[in-house]
C-alpha positions in Angstrom: 0.1 0.0 0.0 1.5 3.3 -1.0 1.2 6.4 1.1 0.7 9.9 -0.1 3.5 12.1 1.1 2.5 14.7 3.6 2.9 18.3 2.5 4.7 20.3 5.2 2.8 23.5 6.1 4.2 26.7 4.7 6.1 28.8 7.2 4.1 32.1 7.5 7.4 33.9 7.8 8.2 32.9 4.2 5.0 34.5 2.8 5.4 37.6 5.1 8.9 38.2 3.8 7.7 38.8 0.3 4.7 40.8 1.4 6.9 43.1 3.7 9.4 43.6 0.9 6.7 44.5 -1.6 5.1 47.0 0.7 8.4 48.5 1.6 9.1 48.9 -2.2 5.8 50.6 -2.6 4.5 48.2 -5.2 1.3 46.5 -5.9 1.2 42.8 -6.7 0.6 43.8 -10.4 3.5 46.3 -10.4 5.8 43.7 -8.9 4.8 41.0 -11.4 5.5 43.3 -14.3 8.9 44.4 -13.0 9.9 40.7 -12.2 8.4 39.3 -15.4 6.1 36.8 -13.7 2.4 36.4 -13.8 0.6 38.4 -11.1 -1.2 35.3 -9.8 2.2 33.9 -8.7 2.8 36.9 -6.4 -0.7 36.6 -5.1 -0.4 32.8 -4.4 3.1 33.3 -2.8 1.7 36.0 -0.4 -1.4 34.0 0.4 0.7 31.0 1.4 -0.9 28.9 -1.4 2.4 28.3 -3.2 5.9 27.7 -1.6 8.5 30.1 -2.9 11.0 27.3 -2.8 9.0 25.6 -5.5 9.1 28.5 -8.0 12.7 28.1 -9.0 15.7 30.2 -7.9 15.8 32.1 -11.1 12.3 33.5 -10.5 13.1 34.4 -7.0 16.2 36.3 -8.2 13.9 38.3 -10.6 11.4 39.0 -7.9 14.1 40.1 -5.5 15.8 42.4 -8.1 12.4 44.0 -8.8 12.1 44.6 -5.0 15.6 45.8 -4.6 16.4 43.1 -2.1 18.8 40.2 -2.0 17.4 36.8 -3.1 18.4 35.4 0.3 15.7 37.5 1.9 13.0 35.7 -0.1 14.5 32.3 -0.4 14.6 30.9 3.1 17.0 28.0 2.2 20.3 28.4 0.4 20.0 26.8 -3.0 23.6 25.6 -3.0 23.6 21.9 -3.2 20.0 21.6 -3.8 19.3 19.1 -6.6 16.9 21.2 -8.8 18.0 24.7 -7.9 19.8 26.5 -10.7 21.5 29.8 -9.9 21.7 32.3 -12.7 25.1 32.9 -14.3 
């Protein structure tokens, strides 16, 4: 009998980091999505805790962070070094 893996709950601090950085930058979700080159629903899902930022890929996190004027490490709670599927931009 196979078991369905349990999803670990998202850390509310992860979602709050993005929200606080966006508010500090004075951007709406729509404005941030345009600057970062991502769909606005991604920003909404991340802030609502319905999507884990670690699952969107480091390259997207870098684009979002640059659009906010912060370091990616502020938004990405785990260093991607050594993570199997993380690709850092060159």
